[in-house]
TORPA-4810 file (N, C-alpha, C, O; in nm, 3 decimals):
<nodes>
NODE_1_0.779_-1.011_1.707_0.654_-0.994_1.742_0.586_-1.160_1.716_0.608_-1.219_1.610_M
NODE_2_0.513_-1.215_1.812_0.451_-1.331_1.787_0.350_-1.353_1.671_0.272_-1.259_1.649_P
NODE_3_0.342_-1.445_1.607_0.236_-1.457_1.491_0.089_-1.416_1.524_0.016_-1.344_1.455_A
NODE_4_0.063_-1.469_1.629_-0.066_-1.452_1.695_-0.095_-1.296_1.725_-0.208_-1.246_1.727_E
NODE_5_0.008_-1.238_1.745_-0.007_-1.062_1.776_-0.034_-1.001_1.642_-0.129_-0.924_1.626_T
NODE_6_0.066_-1.044_1.523_0.044_-0.980_1.418_-0.068_-1.006_1.326_-0.088_-0.926_1.235_M
NODE_7_-0.158_-1.130_1.344_-0.241_-1.163_1.259_-0.386_-1.172_1.292_-0.473_-1.232_1.228_T
NODE_8_-0.398_-1.105_1.401_-0.562_-1.082_1.461_-0.624_-1.234_1.500_-0.574_-1.309_1.584_G
NODE_9_-0.729_-1.258_1.431_-0.800_-1.379_1.490_-0.767_-1.471_1.390_-0.864_-1.548_1.389_T
NODE_10_-0.685_-1.511_1.301_-0.672_-1.606_1.224_-0.591_-1.727_1.283_-0.498_-1.706_1.360_F
NODE_11_-0.617_-1.817_1.256_-0.561_-1.932_1.315_-0.446_-1.988_1.262_-0.418_-1.929_1.158_G
NODE_12_-0.357_-2.088_1.291_-0.244_-2.118_1.236_-0.245_-2.182_1.106_-0.163_-2.157_1.017_A
NODE_13_-0.355_-2.278_1.097_-0.424_-2.327_0.971_-0.435_-2.240_0.861_-0.389_-2.267_0.750_D
NODE_14_-0.496_-2.134_0.889_-0.527_-2.018_0.777_-0.420_-1.971_0.715_-0.410_-1.973_0.593_V
NODE_15_-0.309_-1.914_0.815_-0.177_-1.864_0.782_-0.052_-1.962_0.715_0.054_-1.928_0.661_L
NODE_16_-0.102_-2.077_0.739_-0.001_-2.196_0.641_-0.076_-2.223_0.535_-0.020_-2.281_0.442_E
NODE_17_-0.196_-2.195_0.525_-0.268_-2.233_0.397_-0.236_-2.118_0.318_-0.224_-2.144_0.198_S
NODE_18_-0.219_-2.004_0.348_-0.177_-1.878_0.241_-0.029_-1.864_0.220_0.026_-1.783_0.145_I
NODE_19_0.034_-1.967_0.307_0.229_-1.928_0.303_0.245_-1.816_0.337_0.299_-1.740_0.256_G
NODE_20_0.205_-1.767_0.465_0.251_-1.658_0.534_0.413_-1.693_0.587_0.447_-1.791_0.654_L
NODE_21_0.482_-1.606_0.547_0.638_-1.616_0.603_0.635_-1.512_0.712_0.661_-1.537_0.829_R
NODE_22_0.605_-1.402_0.670_0.627_-1.289_0.781_0.537_-1.185_0.773_0.472_-1.170_0.670_S
NODE_23_0.524_-1.106_0.875_0.450_-0.965_0.859_0.534_-0.858_0.935_0.575_-0.875_1.050_V
NODE_24_0.560_-0.729_0.851_0.646_-0.640_0.927_0.556_-0.489_0.899_0.484_-0.462_0.803_T
NODE_25_0.587_-0.416_1.004_0.519_-0.309_1.009_0.623_-0.175_1.060_0.673_-0.177_1.173_T
NODE_26_0.646_-0.072_0.973_0.720_0.034_1.036_0.653_0.148_0.996_0.573_0.156_0.903_V
NODE_27_0.701_0.261_1.091_0.662_0.382_1.094_0.736_0.474_1.103_0.824_0.477_1.189_C
NODE_28_0.715_0.583_1.003_0.799_0.706_1.002_0.738_0.823_1.088_0.615_0.826_1.081_D
NODE_29_0.782_0.899_1.148_0.736_1.040_1.229_0.792_1.133_1.183_0.906_1.144_1.227_E
NODE_30_0.753_1.234_1.088_0.830_1.344_1.044_0.780_1.446_1.126_0.658_1.455_1.142_I
NODE_31_0.868_1.536_1.188_0.903_1.663_1.254_0.913_1.777_1.194_0.862_1.875_1.248_L
NODE_32_0.971_1.787_1.090_0.983_1.937_1.026_1.023_1.899_0.875_1.031_1.786_0.826_S
NODE_33_1.047_2.020_0.817_1.067_2.010_0.670_1.123_2.148_0.643_1.073_2.257_0.672_E
NODE_34_1.239_2.123_0.581_1.333_2.235_0.542_1.351_2.303_0.649_1.345_2.425_0.638_S
NODE_35_1.378_2.247_0.773_1.422_2.321_0.892_1.300_2.379_0.972_1.323_2.419_1.086_G
NODE_36_1.206_2.384_0.934_1.063_2.429_0.977_0.981_2.333_1.054_0.922_2.248_0.988_T
NODE_37_0.965_2.331_1.196_0.874_2.236_1.270_0.762_2.225_1.209_0.729_2.320_1.138_P
NODE_38_0.688_2.126_1.217_0.553_2.089_1.195_0.458_2.114_1.310_0.483_2.073_1.424_L
NODE_39_0.340_2.187_1.278_0.277_2.215_1.392_0.238_2.077_1.484_0.231_2.082_1.607_D
NODE_40_0.214_1.950_1.403_0.237_1.835_1.460_0.285_1.725_1.379_0.265_1.728_1.258_R
NODE_41_0.348_1.625_1.435_0.417_1.532_1.334_0.337_1.457_1.233_0.230_1.408_1.267_P
NODE_42_0.384_1.443_1.101_0.312_1.336_1.009_0.354_1.210_1.053_0.470_1.209_1.096_L
NODE_43_0.300_1.114_1.054_0.296_0.958_1.086_0.287_0.898_0.958_0.180_0.934_0.909_R
NODE_44_0.344_0.831_0.890_0.343_0.757_0.781_0.366_0.579_0.814_0.471_0.539_0.865_Q
NODE_45_0.287_0.514_0.787_0.296_0.351_0.803_0.280_0.273_0.701_0.192_0.293_0.618_V
NODE_46_0.377_0.160_0.694_0.345_0.067_0.597_0.360_-0.067_0.668_0.447_-0.093_0.752_A
NODE_47_0.263_-0.149_0.624_0.267_-0.305_0.688_0.284_-0.369_0.556_0.223_-0.329_0.457_S
NODE_48_0.376_-0.478_0.554_0.394_-0.578_0.464_0.406_-0.712_0.495_0.465_-0.748_0.597_F
NODE_49_0.345_-0.806_0.400_0.325_-0.938_0.428_0.416_-1.026_0.312_0.436_-0.986_0.197_A
NODE_50_0.461_-1.138_0.362_0.539_-1.205_0.248_0.495_-1.341_0.242_0.519_-1.414_0.338_V
NODE_51_0.438_-1.381_0.147_0.397_-1.503_0.134_0.436_-1.594_0.035_0.502_-1.536_-0.051_V
NODE_52_0.422_-1.704_0.016_0.467_-1.800_-0.104_0.364_-1.760_-0.222_0.248_-1.727_-0.195_G
NODE_53_0.412_-1.766_-0.350_0.376_-1.745_-0.482_0.307_-1.890_-0.519_0.370_-1.991_-0.550_N
NODE_54_0.190_-1.881_-0.512_0.085_-1.995_-0.560_0.085_-2.041_-0.683_0.029_-2.140_-0.729_P
NODE_55_0.167_-1.944_-0.743_0.121_-1.955_-0.895_0.238_-2.013_-0.975_0.231_-2.055_-1.091_W
NODE_56_0.346_-2.011_-0.899_0.470_-2.045_-0.952_0.476_-2.153_-1.057_0.427_-2.260_-1.021_V
NODE_57_0.524_-2.147_-1.174_0.561_-2.249_-1.269_0.397_-2.288_-1.323_0.374_-2.401_-1.366_G
NODE_58_0.310_-2.203_-1.318_0.178_-2.234_-1.359_0.147_-2.211_-1.521_0.057_-2.273_-1.578_G
NODE_59_0.224_-2.124_-1.582_0.194_-2.091_-1.696_0.110_-1.967_-1.705_0.026_-1.938_-1.620_G
NODE_60_0.136_-1.890_-1.818_0.050_-1.773_-1.833_-0.119_-1.785_-1.882_-0.193_-1.688_-1.900_V
NODE_61_-0.149_-1.909_-1.896_-0.265_-1.919_-1.912_-0.343_-2.004_-1.783_-0.445_-2.072_-1.797_E
NODE_62_-0.293_-1.989_-1.696_-0.333_-2.025_-1.550_-0.425_-1.934_-1.494_-0.398_-1.814_-1.494_Q
NODE_63_-0.553_-1.986_-1.434_-0.657_-1.919_-1.365_-0.579_-1.883_-1.222_-0.538_-1.960_-1.135_D
NODE_64_-0.575_-1.736_-1.232_-0.545_-1.705_-1.075_-0.641_-1.664_-0.971_-0.610_-1.626_-0.858_L
NODE_65_-0.785_-1.677_-1.029_-0.885_-1.664_-0.933_-0.899_-1.728_-0.821_-0.913_-1.659_-0.720_G
NODE_66_-0.900_-1.874_-0.808_-0.933_-1.936_-0.691_-0.833_-1.900_-0.582_-0.879_-1.876_-0.470_P
NODE_67_-0.684_-1.893_-0.604_-0.592_-1.871_-0.489_-0.626_-1.701_-0.459_-0.641_-1.653_-0.346_E
NODE_68_-0.631_-1.651_-0.547_-0.665_-1.490_-0.501_-0.772_-1.462_-0.389_-0.769_-1.385_-0.294_A
NODE_69_-0.860_-1.542_-0.430_-0.992_-1.548_-0.328_-0.950_-1.595_-0.210_-0.982_-1.512_-0.124_R
NODE_70_-0.887_-1.695_-0.157_-0.804_-1.722_-0.042_-0.737_-1.648_0.002_-0.771_-1.607_0.113_E
NODE_71_-0.610_-1.594_-0.058_-0.505_-1.518_0.013_-0.542_-1.388_0.012_-0.505_-1.333_0.115_V
NODE_72_-0.609_-1.304_-0.072_-0.589_-1.156_-0.101_-0.680_-1.133_0.046_-0.626_-1.051_0.120_A
NODE_73_-0.780_-1.177_0.089_-0.889_-1.110_0.191_-0.817_-1.108_0.297_-0.812_-1.008_0.369_P
NODE_74_-0.735_-1.244_0.328_-0.668_-1.263_0.457_-0.560_-1.167_0.474_-0.535_-1.127_0.588_V
NODE_75_-0.496_-1.128_0.380_-0.379_-1.010_0.349_-0.454_-0.881_0.379_-0.393_-0.800_0.450_L
NODE_76_-0.560_-0.852_0.343_-0.607_-0.735_0.365_-0.640_-0.691_0.497_-0.625_-0.578_0.544_G
NODE_77_-0.688_-0.794_0.550_-0.715_-0.784_0.704_-0.627_-0.789_0.772_-0.639_-0.732_0.880_K
NODE_78_-0.516_-0.850_0.746_-0.399_-0.877_0.865_-0.310_-0.717_0.820_-0.244_-0.658_0.906_I
NODE_79_-0.318_-0.684_0.733_-0.210_-0.542_0.711_-0.316_-0.415_0.714_-0.271_-0.300_0.711_L
NODE_80_-0.444_-0.437_0.720_-0.538_-0.295_0.744_-0.528_-0.288_0.887_-0.511_-0.180_0.943_S
NODE_81_-0.537_-0.406_0.957_-0.545_-0.379_1.113_-0.397_-0.350_1.177_-0.387_-0.297_1.287_D
NODE_82_-0.296_-0.385_1.109_-0.179_-0.332_1.136_-0.154_-0.201_1.123_-0.091_-0.135_1.206_Q
NODE_83_-0.206_-0.151_1.009_-0.170_0.001_0.981_-0.257_0.089_1.108_-0.210_0.178_1.177_V
NODE_84_-0.410_0.029_1.115_-0.482_0.108_1.227_-0.422_0.111_1.342_-0.402_0.218_1.400_V
NODE_85_-0.374_-0.042_1.407_-0.322_0.006_1.518_-0.186_0.063_1.528_-0.152_0.103_1.639_S
NODE_86_-0.101_0.074_1.427_0.014_0.161_1.440_-0.018_0.329_1.430_0.062_0.414_1.467_A
NODE_87_-0.124_0.353_1.383_-0.182_0.488_1.386_-0.256_0.548_1.523_-0.259_0.666_1.559_L
NODE_88_-0.312_0.437_1.585_-0.388_0.481_1.689_-0.531_0.449_1.665_-0.594_0.427_1.769_G
NODE_89_-0.578_0.444_1.589_-0.714_0.418_1.541_-0.756_0.452_1.401_-0.679_0.520_1.334_G
NODE_90_-0.882_0.406_1.345_-0.913_0.414_1.195_-0.954_0.561_1.163_-0.961_0.600_1.046_V
NODE_91_-0.985_0.653_1.286_-1.002_0.796_1.249_-0.896_0.848_1.225_-0.897_0.943_1.148_D
NODE_92_-0.771_0.804_1.280_-0.640_0.866_1.249_-0.588_0.842_1.101_-0.494_0.912_1.063_D
NODE_93_-0.640_0.750_1.017_-0.618_0.712_0.898_-0.672_0.795_0.785_-0.780_0.776_0.729_V
NODE_94_-0.582_0.893_0.757_-0.620_0.994_0.647_-0.566_0.967_0.463_-0.606_1.028_0.364_A
NODE_95_-0.499_0.892_0.469_-0.464_0.876_0.332_-0.420_0.694_0.339_-0.380_0.643_0.443_T
NODE_96_-0.432_0.634_0.238_-0.376_0.533_0.195_-0.336_0.468_0.053_-0.381_0.524_-0.047_F
NODE_97_-0.266_0.370_0.039_-0.201_0.312_-0.069_-0.190_0.167_-0.080_-0.249_0.097_0.002_G
NODE_98_-0.118_0.114_-0.175_-0.094_-0.051_-0.161_-0.003_-0.040_-0.239_0.026_0.059_-0.306_K
NODE_99_0.073_-0.195_-0.234_0.197_-0.231_-0.334_0.210_-0.405_-0.326_0.200_-0.469_-0.221_A
NODE_100_0.232_-0.453_-0.444_0.278_-0.603_-0.442_0.402_-0.616_-0.511_0.417_-0.541_-0.607_A
NODE_101_0.472_-0.676_-0.490_0.630_-0.723_-0.543_0.644_-0.858_-0.554_0.642_-0.930_-0.454_L
NODE_102_0.661_-0.912_-0.687_0.692_-1.053_-0.699_0.830_-1.093_-0.739_0.906_-1.029_-0.812_V
NODE_103_0.853_-1.219_-0.677_0.992_-1.275_-0.695_1.032_-1.308_-0.834_0.937_-1.334_-0.908_G
NODE_104_1.158_-1.314_-0.890_1.189_-1.366_-0.982_1.119_-1.481_-1.080_1.118_-1.485_-1.203_T
NODE_105_1.064_-1.570_-0.985_1.015_-1.688_-1.068_0.870_-1.658_-1.119_0.817_-1.720_-1.212_E
NODE_106_0.809_-1.555_-1.045_0.690_-1.535_-1.075_0.642_-1.427_-1.200_0.727_-1.358_-1.258_G
NODE_107_0.530_-1.421_-1.225_0.466_-1.303_-1.326_0.439_-1.183_-1.238_0.412_-1.188_-1.118_E
NODE_108_0.451_-1.061_-1.324_0.391_-0.965_-1.259_0.249_-0.963_-1.257_0.198_-0.877_-1.186_L
NODE_109_0.170_-1.043_-1.323_0.052_-1.044_-1.296_0.001_-1.145_-1.169_-0.117_-1.152_-1.136_E
NODE_110_0.085_-1.205_-1.118_0.078_-1.253_-0.972_0.066_-1.171_-0.889_-0.019_-1.193_-0.804_H
NODE_111_0.141_-1.051_-0.879_0.136_-0.935_-0.812_0.003_-0.853_-0.793_-0.056_-0.803_-0.697_A
NODE_112_-0.015_-0.862_-0.916_-0.177_-0.784_-0.937_-0.267_-0.882_-0.882_-0.345_-0.840_-0.797_G
NODE_113_-0.272_-1.017_-0.916_-0.365_-1.074_-0.860_-0.391_-1.065_-0.696_-0.503_-1.079_-0.648_A
NODE_114_-0.301_-1.046_-0.637_-0.323_-1.014_-0.480_-0.364_-0.877_-0.447_-0.401_-0.870_-0.330_L
NODE_115_-0.368_-0.775_-0.504_-0.379_-0.662_-0.456_-0.492_-0.571_-0.576_-0.533_-0.461_-0.542_I
NODE_116_-0.526_-0.620_-0.690_-0.589_-0.558_-0.815_-0.732_-0.621_-0.795_-0.804_-0.606_-0.894_H
NODE_117_-0.780_-0.678_-0.705_-0.907_-0.706_-0.741_-1.010_-0.694_-0.577_-0.954_-0.697_-0.467_T
NODE_118_-1.148_-0.682_-0.591_-1.216_-0.638_-0.465_-1.189_-0.759_-0.338_-1.239_-0.733_-0.228_P
NODE_119_-1.127_-0.866_-0.349_-1.074_-0.959_-0.247_-0.971_-0.887_-0.194_-0.939_-0.921_-0.080_Y
NODE_120_-0.923_-0.815_-0.233_-0.805_-0.733_-0.149_-0.852_-0.557_-0.120_-0.860_-0.506_-0.008_F
NODE_121_-0.875_-0.497_-0.232_-0.929_-0.374_-0.226_-1.034_-0.333_-0.134_-1.026_-0.250_-0.043_G
NODE_122_-1.146_-0.412_-0.175_-1.247_-0.390_-0.100_-1.264_-0.414_0.046_-1.359_-0.372_0.113_N
NODE_123_-1.157_-0.492_0.092_-1.124_-0.544_0.247_-1.080_-0.406_0.308_-1.141_-0.348_0.398_I
NODE_124_-0.962_-0.359_0.244_-0.859_-0.276_0.281_-0.974_-0.134_0.292_-1.006_-0.073_0.395_V
NODE_125_-1.008_-0.115_0.185_-1.120_0.016_0.189_-1.210_-0.001_0.338_-1.205_0.074_0.435_R
NODE_126_-1.273_-0.095_0.325_-1.378_-0.132_0.473_-1.295_-0.084_0.561_-1.297_0.038_0.580_E
NODE_127_-1.213_-0.159_0.627_-1.142_-0.155_0.732_-1.072_-0.021_0.748_-1.056_0.030_0.859_L
NODE_128_-1.036_0.029_0.648_-0.978_0.185_0.687_-1.071_0.285_0.671_-1.034_0.401_0.687_L
NODE_129_-1.205_0.257_0.637_-1.306_0.359_0.646_-1.282_0.443_0.500_-1.308_0.563_0.509_E
NODE_130_-1.250_0.409_0.408_-1.191_0.491_0.273_-1.304_0.433_0.172_-1.357_0.322_0.177_G
NODE_131_-1.327_0.545_0.070_-1.397_0.510_-0.040_-1.313_0.510_-0.178_-1.328_0.433_-0.273_T
NODE_132_-1.217_0.620_-0.163_-1.117_0.618_-0.279_-1.075_0.476_-0.373_-1.101_0.365_-0.326_S
NODE_133_-1.038_0.484_-0.449_-0.962_0.401_-0.522_-0.830_0.373_-0.468_-0.763_0.476_-0.461_V
NODE_134_-0.773_0.274_-0.431_-0.647_0.285_-0.368_-0.512_0.316_-0.508_-0.495_0.245_-0.607_L
NODE_135_-0.455_0.408_-0.481_-0.343_0.403_-0.553_-0.221_0.322_-0.503_-0.216_0.288_-0.385_C
NODE_136_-0.102_0.284_-0.605_-0.034_0.149_-0.563_0.064_0.147_-0.665_0.056_0.215_-0.767_F
NODE_137_0.148_0.076_-0.639_0.295_0.052_-0.673_0.303_-0.117_-0.702_0.262_-0.197_-0.618_A
NODE_138_0.351_-0.152_-0.809_0.388_-0.304_-0.847_0.498_-0.324_-0.916_0.554_-0.236_-0.981_D
NODE_139_0.540_-0.451_-0.906_0.657_-0.472_-0.997_0.711_-0.618_-0.979_0.634_-0.710_-0.951_G
NODE_140_0.851_-0.638_-0.996_0.905_-0.752_-0.979_1.048_-0.708_-0.918_1.113_-0.608_-0.948_R
NODE_141_1.082_-0.812_-0.822_1.179_-0.744_-0.725_1.252_-0.859_-0.667_1.192_-0.966_-0.663_A
NODE_142_1.385_-0.853_-0.618_1.435_-0.924_-0.545_1.491_-0.882_-0.391_1.493_-0.765_-0.355_I
NODE_143_1.529_-0.976_-0.318_1.528_-0.945_-0.163_1.618_-0.799_-0.163_1.698_-0.771_-0.252_P
NODE_144_1.594_-0.730_-0.069_1.687_-0.597_-0.046_1.619_-0.499_-0.111_1.675_-0.389_-0.120_G
NODE_145_1.499_-0.515_-0.163_1.455_-0.392_-0.283_1.396_-0.265_-0.167_1.362_-0.276_-0.049_T
NODE_146_1.400_-0.170_-0.238_1.316_-0.051_-0.198_1.186_-0.029_-0.257_1.188_-0.032_-0.380_D
NODE_147_1.064_-0.005_-0.197_0.961_0.020_-0.265_0.896_0.175_-0.251_0.874_0.212_-0.136_V
NODE_148_0.868_0.256_-0.348_0.811_0.409_-0.305_0.635_0.377_-0.351_0.582_0.344_-0.457_R
NODE_149_0.585_0.405_-0.217_0.444_0.362_-0.229_0.343_0.508_-0.226_0.317_0.570_-0.123_I
NODE_150_0.302_0.540_-0.343_0.197_0.675_-0.332_0.053_0.631_-0.217_-0.011_0.527_-0.195_P
NODE_151_0.050_0.735_-0.177_-0.081_0.776_-0.090_-0.153_0.889_-0.134_-0.099_0.986_-0.187_L
NODE_152_-0.301_0.873_-0.106_-0.373_0.993_-0.112_-0.489_0.968_-0.027_-0.511_0.859_0.025_W
NODE_153_-0.584_1.102_-0.011_-0.673_1.071_0.068_-0.780_0.967_0.050_-0.821_0.949_-0.065_H
NODE_154_-0.830_0.893_0.153_-0.880_0.781_0.160_-1.056_0.785_0.115_-1.123_0.688_0.080_K
NODE_155_-1.096_0.906_0.128_-1.202_0.938_0.077_-1.240_1.053_-0.039_-1.342_1.053_-0.108_T
NODE_156_-1.125_1.154_-0.042_-1.106_1.230_-0.155_-0.991_1.231_-0.212_-0.895_1.299_-0.179_H
NODE_157_-0.999_1.136_-0.322_-0.878_1.137_-0.438_-0.828_1.254_-0.496_-0.716_1.254_-0.547_A
NODE_158_-0.896_1.347_-0.495_-0.840_1.455_-0.570_-0.802_1.586_-0.471_-0.787_1.699_-0.517_T
NODE_159_-0.790_1.554_-0.332_-0.722_1.623_-0.251_-0.579_1.644_-0.251_-0.513_1.573_-0.175_S
NODE_160_-0.508_1.747_-0.340_-0.390_1.752_-0.404_-0.294_1.750_-0.234_-0.186_1.694_-0.212_R
NODE_161_-0.363_1.816_-0.153_-0.283_1.839_-0.036_-0.228_1.684_0.029_-0.118_1.672_0.083_D
NODE_162_-0.310_1.592_0.015_-0.252_1.473_0.073_-0.186_1.387_-0.048_-0.181_1.264_-0.041_H
NODE_163_-0.147_1.443_-0.136_-0.048_1.375_-0.240_0.072_1.339_-0.181_0.155_1.429_-0.164_Y
NODE_164_0.099_1.218_-0.144_0.249_1.179_-0.044_0.304_1.057_-0.102_0.247_0.998_-0.194_Q
NODE_165_0.409_1.020_-0.053_0.446_0.897_-0.073_0.533_0.849_0.043_0.586_0.933_0.117_T
NODE_166_0.555_0.683_0.068_0.625_0.669_0.168_0.729_0.551_0.116_0.688_0.466_0.037_I
NODE_167_0.864_0.552_0.163_0.952_0.458_0.104_0.974_0.353_0.199_0.991_0.383_0.318_D
NODE_168_0.977_0.219_0.157_0.966_0.102_0.242_1.072_-0.001_0.197_1.054_-0.056_0.089_V
NODE_169_1.191_-0.035_0.278_1.295_-0.141_0.247_1.232_-0.293_0.298_1.173_-0.321_0.402_H
NODE_170_1.259_-0.356_0.210_1.228_-0.506_0.208_1.338_-0.585_0.242_1.363_-0.670_0.156_L
NODE_171_1.408_-0.585_0.334_1.543_-0.660_0.337_1.566_-0.786_0.325_1.682_-0.827_0.330_P
NODE_172_1.448_-0.882_0.306_1.493_-1.026_0.301_1.372_-1.081_0.198_1.337_-1.199_0.199_D
NODE_173_1.325_-1.001_0.125_1.157_-1.034_0.040_1.169_-0.936_-0.067_1.234_-0.832_-0.065_A
NODE_174_1.076_-0.999_-0.186_1.047_-1.140_-0.218_1.152_-1.204_-0.264_1.234_-1.154_-0.341_P
NODE_175_1.157_-1.338_-0.209_1.244_-1.442_-0.266_1.190_-1.480_-0.407_1.089_-1.430_-0.457_R
NODE_176_1.269_-1.572_-0.463_1.216_-1.589_-0.609_1.079_-1.636_-0.613_1.006_-1.609_-0.709_A
NODE_177_1.037_-1.710_-0.511_0.910_-1.780_-0.518_0.806_-1.723_-0.426_0.708_-1.779_-0.377_D
NODE_178_0.858_-1.564_-0.409_0.731_-1.528_-0.300_0.682_-1.405_-0.356_0.723_-1.366_-0.465_E
NODE_179_0.600_-1.344_-0.291_0.508_-1.190_-0.338_0.523_-1.162_-0.208_0.527_-1.244_-0.116_I
NODE_180_0.532_-1.023_-0.198_0.527_-0.910_-0.098_0.395_-0.797_-0.132_0.383_-0.731_-0.236_C
NODE_181_0.297_-0.795_-0.007_0.225_-0.724_-0.012_0.197_-0.635_0.080_0.210_-0.672_0.196_V
NODE_182_0.155_-0.505_0.055_0.210_-0.411_0.157_0.083_-0.310_0.145_0.043_-0.271_0.035_V
NODE_183_0.025_-0.274_0.264_-0.075_-0.168_0.282_-0.005_-0.061_0.342_0.077_-0.089_0.429_V
NODE_184_-0.026_0.077_0.306_0.028_0.190_0.381_-0.084_0.312_0.392_-0.190_0.319_0.329_A
NODE_185_-0.024_0.419_0.506_-0.136_0.498_0.519_-0.041_0.597_0.601_0.074_0.581_0.643_A
NODE_186_-0.123_0.701_0.610_-0.055_0.862_0.707_-0.169_0.892_0.777_-0.282_0.844_0.768_S
NODE_187_-0.114_0.996_0.866_-0.196_1.049_0.928_-0.294_1.192_0.907_-0.385_1.243_0.973_D
NODE_188_-0.228_1.223_0.788_-0.231_1.376_0.766_-0.192_1.396_0.614_-0.163_1.303_0.538_G
NODE_189_-0.195_1.526_0.580_-0.156_1.567_0.455_-0.021_1.604_0.412_0.051_1.629_0.508_P
NODE_190_0.028_1.613_0.312_0.162_1.624_0.273_0.231_1.779_0.351_0.160_1.874_0.384_R
NODE_191_0.349_1.776_0.364_0.410_1.874_0.456_0.401_1.987_0.393_0.416_1.992_0.271_L
NODE_192_0.367_2.122_0.488_0.324_2.241_0.433_0.257_2.266_0.269_0.299_2.343_0.182_F
NODE_193_0.159_2.189_0.265_0.127_2.191_0.127_0.040_2.341_0.110_-0.026_2.402_0.194_P
NODE_194_0.066_2.371_-0.025_0.034_2.502_-0.062_-0.007_2.515_-0.211_-0.013_2.628_-0.260_R
NODE_195_-0.038_2.400_-0.292_-0.041_2.409_-0.445_-0.187_2.448_-0.474_-0.220_2.468_-0.591_L
NODE_196_-0.271_2.461_-0.379_-0.439_2.451_-0.406_-0.484_2.335_-0.406_-0.415_2.241_-0.365_G
NODE_197_-0.609_2.320_-0.451_-0.687_2.195_-0.502_-0.752_2.185_-0.627_-0.792_2.285_-0.687_D
NODE_198_-0.767_2.047_-0.677_-0.842_2.055_-0.793_-0.988_2.070_-0.791_-1.056_2.056_-0.893_R
NODE_199_-1.037_2.098_-0.679_-1.186_2.131_-0.673_-1.209_2.281_-0.695_-1.319_2.327_-0.726_R
NODE_200_-1.083_2.363_-0.673_-1.073_2.509_-0.697_-0.989_2.571_-0.796_-0.971_2.693_-0.800_T
NODE_201_-0.931_2.475_-0.887_-0.818_2.509_-0.955_-0.919_2.599_-1.094_-1.038_2.579_-1.121_D
NODE_202_-0.833_2.686_-1.156_-0.892_2.753_-1.261_-0.906_2.666_-1.386_-0.839_2.564_-1.371_A
NODE_203_-0.966_2.669_-1.498_-0.982_2.580_-1.604_-0.840_2.635_-1.678_-0.817_2.754_-1.702_P
NODE_204_-0.735_2.504_-1.713_-0.622_2.538_-1.760_-0.628_2.457_-1.895_-0.676_2.344_-1.903_I
NODE_205_-0.565_2.539_-2.016_-0.537_2.458_-2.124_-0.433_2.482_-2.183_-0.364_2.561_-2.118_T
NODE_206_-0.379_2.447_-2.294_-0.277_2.484_-2.379_-0.261_2.615_-2.421_-0.157_2.663_-2.468_S
NODE_207_-0.364_2.669_-2.404_-0.402_2.795_-2.459_-0.278_2.927_-2.412_-0.238_3.027_-2.471_E
NODE_208_-0.236_2.853_-2.244_-0.154_2.922_-2.161_-0.012_2.957_-2.230_0.064_3.050_-2.201_I
NODE_209_0.005_2.853_-2.334_0.136_2.855_-2.391_0.144_2.952_-2.495_0.254_2.993_-2.532_L
NODE_210_0.049_2.987_-2.541_0.078_3.090_-2.679_0.134_3.197_-2.640_0.106_3.256_-2.536_K
NODE_211_0.227_3.232_-2.729_0.337_3.339_-2.732_0.453_3.255_-2.675_0.562_3.305_-2.703_G
NODE_212_0.461_3.154_-2.610_0.550_3.108_-2.572_0.645_2.981_-2.652_0.764_2.956_-2.631_K
NODE_213_0.572_2.924_-2.730_0.605_2.812_-2.811_0.699_2.872_-2.956_0.665_2.980_-3.003_L
NODE_214_0.796_2.809_-3.010_0.872_2.849_-3.113_0.836_2.776_-3.246_0.898_2.803_-3.349_T
</nodes>
C-alpha cells in the first residue's frame, strides 16, 4: 500500500525524520468457538510500525525524552487511524492494547519510551475515544517474532467480558537497530463470555480455602 495511504496527513519529511520503514495492518475475523457459530463475527485488528531506533549506542544515561516527543505522537496517530479504518469507524472500537519490541542493539527502555508516555498513550486514547489505561506487552525481539497483545475495554478496564488477546507475527522486524510499535483493538467482547463481572462479583478472600489446606 502506498505510504501516503498508510500514514494519513503526514508528509514525507515527517516520516523520514522518525525513521519509519513500514506500516502493516492485520485483521482476524473469528466466526465460531468450539464449533459453535457466533451471533456475529469478532474482528480483531493490529497495526504495527517499524522505525529506526534513535537511541542505539547512546548508553543507559541517555535522555530519551526529546526523540520520544517527536516519534511517539506520530506513531500513535498513524496506527490509531489504521485500526479505526480496519474496524469501520471509531464506534466499532470496543477494546484496545499496545506493544513495543526493540531490536537486539537497543535497550528495553527504548521500547517503553515509544509507548509508555502520554506522547503515545494519550494520542491513542483520544483517537480511539477511550479512557482506560492501555494494557500492553513489550520486550526485546528479532525478526520473525510473534507477539501476543492483551486487550481490554477502552472505557471499562474491569469489564471481564472484554479481556482477550491478539497474536501478531512480525515477519521482518525488528532488526537489531529498530523498534516495532503496535496498536491493537477489537470490535466486541471475548468469545461466549460467561465469567461474570468484577462490578458484581461477591467478596472473595482466602477464607474460602478453609478446610482444604493441609
